[in-house]
C-alpha positions in Angstrom: -5.8 98.0 22.3 -7.5 95.4 20.6 -5.8 91.7 19.4 -4.7 92.2 15.8 -4.8 88.8 13.8 -3.6 88.3 10.4 -6.3 87.5 8.9 -5.3 88.0 4.7 -2.4 85.2 5.7 -4.9 83.1 7.9 -7.8 82.9 4.5 -4.8 82.3 1.8 -3.6 79.0 4.7 -7.2 77.9 4.5 -7.8 78.4 0.5 -4.9 76.7 0.1 -5.9 74.0 2.1 -9.7 74.0 1.4 -8.0 74.3 -2.8 -6.3 70.8 -1.9 -9.7 69.0 -0.8 -11.4 69.8 -4.2 -13.2 66.3 -5.5 -13.1 65.4 -1.9 -16.4 63.3 -0.5 -19.0 65.8 1.8 -18.0 68.0 4.6 -13.8 66.5 3.6 -14.1 69.0 0.9 -16.0 72.2 2.6 -15.5 72.0 6.1 -12.0 73.5 7.5 -11.2 71.1 10.4 -12.6 68.2 8.4 -11.0 69.3 5.3 -7.5 69.7 7.2 -7.3 67.0 8.3 -8.2 64.7 5.2 -5.4 67.2 3.7 -2.8 66.5 5.4 -3.4 62.4 5.6 -4.0 62.5 1.6 0.2 64.0 1.8 1.1 61.5 4.3 0.2 59.4 1.8 1.7 61.1 -1.2 5.0 61.1 0.3 4.6 57.4 1.3 3.6 56.1 -1.8 6.1 57.4 -3.7 8.5 55.4 -2.0 6.0 52.4 -2.4 5.6 53.1 -6.0 9.5 52.2 -6.9 9.4 49.0 -5.0 6.1 47.5 -6.6 7.2 48.5 -10.4 10.5 46.6 -9.4 8.7 44.1 -8.0 6.5 43.4 -11.1 9.9 43.9 -13.4 10.9 41.0 -11.5 8.8 39.1 -12.1 8.1 39.9 -16.2 11.7 38.9 -16.0 10.8 35.4 -14.3 8.5 34.3 -16.9 10.4 35.4 -19.7 13.5 33.1 -18.7 11.3 30.1 -17.2 9.9 30.0 -20.8 13.6 29.5 -21.9 14.9 27.2 -18.7 16.3 29.8 -16.7 14.8 30.6 -13.3 15.1 34.4 -12.4 17.8 34.0 -9.9 19.8 32.1 -12.6 19.6 35.0 -15.2 20.7 37.5 -12.9 23.4 35.7 -12.1 24.8 34.4 -15.5 23.8 38.3 -16.9 26.4 39.6 -13.8 29.0 36.8 -15.0 28.9 37.5 -18.5 28.9 41.3 -17.5 25.8 42.1 -19.3 24.5 45.4 -17.6 21.2 46.1 -18.4 18.8 46.8 -15.5 15.6 45.0 -14.9 13.3 47.8 -16.0 14.6 47.0 -19.7 15.1 43.3 -19.2 11.2 43.2 -18.4 10.5 45.3 -21.6 12.5 43.0 -23.4 10.7 40.0 -21.5 7.2 41.6 -22.3 7.4 43.5 -26.0 10.5 42.3 -27.8 10.4 38.4 -26.8 13.1 37.6 -29.9 15.7 40.3 -28.2 15.0 38.5 -25.1 15.7 35.0 -26.4 19.3 36.9 -28.0 20.0 37.7 -24.8 19.3 34.5 -22.3 21.5 32.2 -25.2 24.3 35.1 -25.6 24.4 33.9 -21.4 23.6 30.3 -21.4 
């Protein structure tokens, strides 16, 4: 009896990967083995960088808060310590937005904790 293979499922699996490889350069977009490796690597980067993005944004917010705090004679750590002591629960994202886009509101928060 001849060997039976499920071509329908295999084609579907390959088409799914080739669709993900759309837009890649050279053989990465149209040669199955190269495209499969490229897509697998890309998905690994996508998973990893969803975590890294959170790290990067937190670092950016801290830099913005630090810059805003230093304009008012405080360092970042002094400001955050004073906020905790004063029971002002604003997260870094909100504080960074205030420091960038609403400096007068940020100044009032700094004055409240000084």
